[in-house]
N, C-alpha and C positions, 0 to 999 in steps of 0.2 A: 767429536774430534778425536782423531787417532794421533797419539804422540809418536815421535820418530822411533823406529825400532833400533835396537842395539843387540848384538849377538850374545852379550853376557847379562842381559836384563830379562827377568821373567815377563811374560806377556799376559795381560788380562783381557779376555774377550767379553763383550757385553752387548746386549740389545736394549739396554736401559739408557734412557737419556738422563745421565747422572747429573745431579746438582753440581754447580761449580765448586762448592766447598769440598764435595766428595772427590772430584777430579783432582783438586789441589792436594788432597791427602795422598792420593795414589801415585801421582806422577813422579815424585822423587824416588819411588821404589820399583816401578814397573812401567813397561810400555803398554799404553791403553789402546786396545783394538776395538773401537766403537763402531756402531752401525748395524751389528747383527748379521754380518755376512758369514754364512756357514763355512764358506771356503777358507776363511781365515782362522777357523777354530783349531785346526791341527797344530800341536805344539804349545798351546796356551796352558799356563799354569793354573789360572783361575778363570771361572766363567761366572759373571754376574748376570742373572737372567730374569726376564719377566715371566708371568704366568702363561704366556703364549708359547713358550718353548716346551716341547715334549721331550724332557730330558730322560730318555730311556737308555738302556744299555748300549744300543747301537749308536745313539747320539754321543754318548760318553766315549765310545771307542773311536769315534771320528777325531776326537781331540788327541787320542793316543796316550801313552804312558806319562806324559808331562802333566796331565790334569790332576791337580791335588785337591781342588775344592770347587763346589758349585754353590753359589750364594744367591739367596732370594731376599730382596728388600721387602720385608713384610713377614707375616707369620705363616702363611699357607705354603706348604711344600708338596701338595698333592700332584703337581705336574712333574715331580722328580721321582724316579724309581729308587727309593731309599735302599732297598735290598741290593739292587744292581750297583749302586754307588759304593755301598759297604763292601761288597765282594771285590771291587776294584781298588779298595783303599782310598776312595775319594770322600772327603768330608762334605757334608751338606750343612750349610750355615744359613741361619735366618736372623731376622731382627724382630723378635716377638713383641717388644714393647713399642716399637716405632709407630705402628698404625692404630694403636688402641683408641686414643682420644678422637681422632678424625673419623674413624669407622663407627664408633659408638654415637658420636654426634650425628652422623649421616643417618644411622638407623632411627634415631629419635626424630630427625627432620622428616624422614619418610612417614613415620608414624603420625606426626602432627599434620603433615600435608594431606594424608588420607583422611584423618579425622575431621579436618577443617575444610575439606573440598577445595584446597588451594589451587591445584592444577586445573581441575574441572571448571571451577569458577572463572579462572583466567581465560580458559579456552572459550567458554560460552559467552563471557562478556565481550570478547573480541569479535565473535562471529554473530551473536544474536542480540546483543544489547544488554542494558543495565538490569531490567526487570527479569529477563530470562536467566540471568546469572546468579540470582539469589537462591543458591542451593543451600540446603540445610545440613550443617555439620553436627558434630557431637562433642561434648566435653569429655576429656579423658580422666579428669579427677574422679577417683572412686571406681574407675573401671579396672578390670583385671588384665594384666599383661602376663602372658606366658612366655617364658624364655627357655629355649632349648640350647644348653651349653653355657655354663657359668664360669667361663674362663676370663681372661683379661677384659675382652670387649663386652662379653655378656654381663660381667660384674659392673662395668661402668654404665651400661645401659640401665641395669637394675637400679643403680644409685641415682641416676638422673631422674628416672621415672618414679621411683619410690619417694625420694626426698624432695625432688624439685617439682614434680607434677602431681604428687599425691595419689599415685596409682597403687593398686594392690598388686604385688608382684609374686608370682609363683614360678619356680624354676625346676627344670629336670636336668640333672647331671650327676649320675651315680657316683663317680669317684670323688666328688667334692665333699669335704667333711661337714658334718652338721654345724660345727662352730662357725663356718663361713656363712651359712644361711642365717644363723641367729644373729651374727654381728651386723648383717646387712638388713635385717628385718624383712627377709624374703622367705616365703613359705616354700617348703620342700615338697615336691611331688615324687612319690615313690616310683611311679612308672609314667611313661609318656601318655598312656591311656588315662591315667588319673588327671594329668594336666590339661589335656585338650578340651574336654567338655566345658571348662571354666574360662578358657582363654578368649576373651573378646578381642584381644590383640595377641598375635603370636609372632615372636621375633626369634629368628634362627641365628645361632652363633657357634655352631659346632664345626669341628674340622671335617673335611671329607675323607672318609675311610671306607673300607669294605662294609663295615657295619652301618654307616650313616648314609650310604648311597641310597637314594629314594626312601629315606627315613619317613618323609612326609609324602604319602601317596593318597589314593582315592579313599581308602578306609580311614586314614587319619584325618583327612580334610572333612570327611563326613562326621567325625566326632566333635568338630568345632561347633560352637553355637551358631545358629543361622545369623548371617550378617557379619561374621567375624572378618577381621582385617589381618593380612599376613605381611610380614616384613622379612626379607632375606638379604643379608649382606655377608653371608658366609661363603657358600659355593652353590652354584646352580644345581648341581646334581644331587644335593641333599633333598631336593623336591622332585617328585615325578612331574615333569613339566606338562605332560599331556593331561594328567589328572588335575593339575592346577588350572589349566586353560578351561577344562570342562566345568570346574567349580566356579570359576569367574563368569563363565558364559551362562550358566543356568541360575545364577543368583545365590548359590549356596554360600559363596564368599562375596562380601560386599566390595572388596578391593584388595589390591596387593601393591606393595612398594618393593621393587626388585632392583638390586644393583649387580646381581650375578645371574648367569644363565647357563643353560646346557643345550647347545654348544655356545662357545664364545669364539669370535664375536657373533652377536646375534644376526642371523641372515636378514636381508632387507625385506623378505616376504614372510617373515615369521608371524604367526597368528597373534602373539602377544602385542605386536605393534598396532593391531587393529582394535584392541579392546579398550574402551573408554574408561574403565574402572581400574586401570593399572598405571602406576607411575614408574617409569623406567629410567635408570641412569647406567651409563656404560662402564661398570666396574671401576668407579672412581671414588668409592667411599673413603679410602685412605689417602687419596691424592689431593690433599690440601697443600699449600705451601709449607706449612709446619710439618705435616705428616711426611711429605716427600723428603724434606730436609732430614728429619729424624731417621727415616729408613735408609736413605742413601749414605749419610754420614756413619750410621751404625754399621752398614756393610763395609764401607771403606776402612773404618777403624779395625774391624776384625780381619780384613785382608792384610792390612799392614802388620798386624800382630802375627798372622800366619807366616808372612814372608820373613819376619824376624825370627821365626822359630818358636814363637810364643803360642800358647793355646788360646784360641778365641773363646769367649764365654758362651756362645749360643751355637753349639754343635748338635744337630739333630740326631746324628748317628755316632755317638762318642766311641763306639767300638772300632771305628775306622781311624781314630787318632793314633 
């Protein structure tokens, strides 16, 4: 819903279906231009965007000099050209705490669904009957979970799986101090190659950067134990998707649980859709009612702070402030 325009009110452009509480926070301070119509972007002061917007320099220039901030409900900002925003004096704002719990729980849900053959059993029971559906799952207690990226979400996954499920957790994240690993009872892997051969389950939680693009390729998948299971709720391009499809097709990987893809949205004829040993969800890990509310309100509160001349707490490029 777009609020009535006023010549002396800032305008907020968005392609996000904002929660009602977030809209209520914004409306006293600005005109909300909802629906994602690019023709309405010029002259807007703030843009609140989904991951589907390619916020490059040309897109920013479409808004003109009025644009002061680009906001992402969530933690990932890989669809925003940070350097281009900084050059133009545009703030990039996110809500790093908002998606943590929902995304972590989704990763664990995919892990357990793979281990227990939940989706495969449901599918076979419906099509082939009771006896055919008795697929054999595995217990996760005592198994090794490898985590790549021990940030907010990775730490929560480690906590659930270590303390709740009794898994042995090994993680790789060079910048994280040893004290964090010790406090969580998580073993530190010095290198990715040290981690992979032991990871019966591999869960990816790193940001997408130049260094992490295709971090998991054919060589890395080949280092995993035969029959390993992979979970990715980070970004699709962290994994070389062609290599992943090959490993799933030839049995090197027993299965994968994927919430993110490269590209997105996933094309209707994509090979992943034809593989029976994959659980796919359409980039919805953080979008529970609770998660959406936390992210949308978190963005709205920071936009209000910005419009009041206050410094929002989660600026990705503080040099643009």
